[in-house]
C-alpha positions, 0 to 999 in steps of 0.5 A: 132154563130158557123156554123161548124159541128165539132169544137175543140177550144183552147184545150190542149190535156192531158194524165196522167196529161201531155200535149201532144198537146197545144192550138189546134184549127181545125174544120170540116166545113160540115157533111161528110168531112174527115180530116187527122192528120199527125205526128210522133209516140208518138206526141199525135195524138191518145190522140186527138182521145181519148179525142174527143171520151170522153176517156180523160178529157179536162182541157181547151178549148172546143169540139163541135159536131153539135152545142152541147158541148161534152167537156169543163172545165164545160161540159163532155158528156159520151162516150156512149152518143156522137155517136162517133165511135173510131177504134184503130190501135191495135186489139180491137176485143172481143176475144171470139166472131167470126169476124162476131159477133164482126161486128154485135155488131156494127150493133145492135147499128145501128138497130134503125137508119132510115136516114142512111143505109148501109148493113152488106153485103156492108161493108163485100164486101167493106173490103174483109173480107167474108173469115174470118167471122167465124174465131176468132180474134186469127186466123186472121192476124193483117191486117184482124183484123184492117179491121174487126174493121173498119167494126164494126165502119162503120156499126154503122154509127156514127155522127163522126168516128175516125180512128187511123192508120186504114190501117197501117197493111193492105198489100200495094197491097190492101191498095190503093183499100181499100182507094178508097172504104173507101173514097167512102163509107164515102162520100156516107153515109156523115160520118164525119171522123178524120183519124190519119196516118203517111202516107202523101200520104194516108192523101193527098188522103183521107182528104179534110183538113190535119193537121200537128202535131209537137213538141206539136203543130198543125203546119199547118191545110189546104187543102192537096195541100197547105200543100204539096206545101206551107208548112208554116215552116221548121219543116213541110218541114222536116217532109214531106221530099218532098224537100230540102232547099238551100241558096239563095238571093232575087234579085227582087220581082219575082226572087232570085239567088243561087250560083249553080243554078243561077237565079230562077224566080217565084211568092213568096208565102211570099214576102221578101225584096230585098237582103234577105238571104233565104232558098229556098224550092226545090221540086222534080218537080220544076226542069226540065231535059234537056240533052242539058243544060249548067247546068250539075250536077252529079247524086249521087242516083236514085230511081225508083218509077214505074211511075217516077225516082227521081234523086239526083244531087250534085252541085259544092258546094255539095248541094243534090237536088232531080229532078223528071223525068217520067220513060219513059224518053229516057236517063236514067242516071247512078250514076256519070253521068252528068244530065242537068237542064233546064234553065231558071229555073222558079218555079211557087210558090216560098217558102222561109224561 
C-alpha cells in the first residue's frame, strides 16, 4: 500500500501530443513537505505542474494525492475538484479586479475550512503587498504581480500548492526575505508544495527534496545535500555548474592521481577498479589555499561573492580549477599571481565518472 502523501508513478508528461518528460516517478512522503524541480527553460517543468493540476491529460502512469487517484489512463478528476492551487510565473491576476479583490477570490474558496487558518492580514504582511492592494494589475510591477498571485494561492490553503518560478520577478534584495517567510508559512500550515525554479540556491533552501530534469528525464531526485555533493551524472554536474571534471587514475581503494595535482585521497562514492581512468569532480570547496605549498597554480580569474572569493586557477596542462577562499583571508591574489594549494589533498567524498 502506498503511504506517501503525494505520488507520481511512471508518468509521461505530454503537451500538444508531444512528450516533454518521460517515465517520471517521484513522491512527497508526508503532508507539508516541499519539493523543488530544477531544469533549464523549456524542459517541461511547467507541463508537469499543469498535468498535476489537471490542465493536461495523462496517457500513462498515475498521479495520486492523499490516497486518491487524480489522474491515470482511466481516471481524471476535474481541476476544480482536486483542491490543488497553481500559481503561474506570468501574471494570472484578473485585470478588472484590484489586487485586494484578486486575493480575496482565494479567500472565498477557503471560507468553509476550519482545520487550517491563515488570515488575509498575515498573507499581506508576509509578502509585503499592502501598498498595492487598491491598485489594478496593470498598475503594478511584474514582481508585485507575482507576489499577489502567490498570496491568492496561499490563502486558499490547498492540499497541494504548485508554484511556477514563484520569485523569478522579485527583486534580489527582497527575494531571500520572501524565501524565509514563504518556507515558514508553508511549514506552519503544512501545505505540501512543488516548486519549479531555475535557481539552485532557492531550490536547495526551500526543498526537502530536489529533482533535476534534463533531456526529457528526471535525472536525479534526492535531498539537496546529495544532489549538490553527490551528483549522479555528468549531465547533473554540468547543469549545476558548481565544479569541474578533471582526468585522473584510480591508484587504490581510497586514492587517485592527477597529473597536475598529484595524489588525492578520500572516500569514493562509487568504487572503481584500480587503474581506471576517470573524470574527477572538483568543487570550489574541495581544495584549500596555502601560500607555503609547493603546488603553485596561476590565478586567471577572481570572483568576489561577498563572504567569499572564487579563484579560477590554471594548471600546467591548462585545466581550469575553481577554489573557494573566505573573503577575510589575508593575502588576496591578483590575476597572474601564483596561488598555493594545500598538500596532501584530501577530499572527503570523491565523485568520479
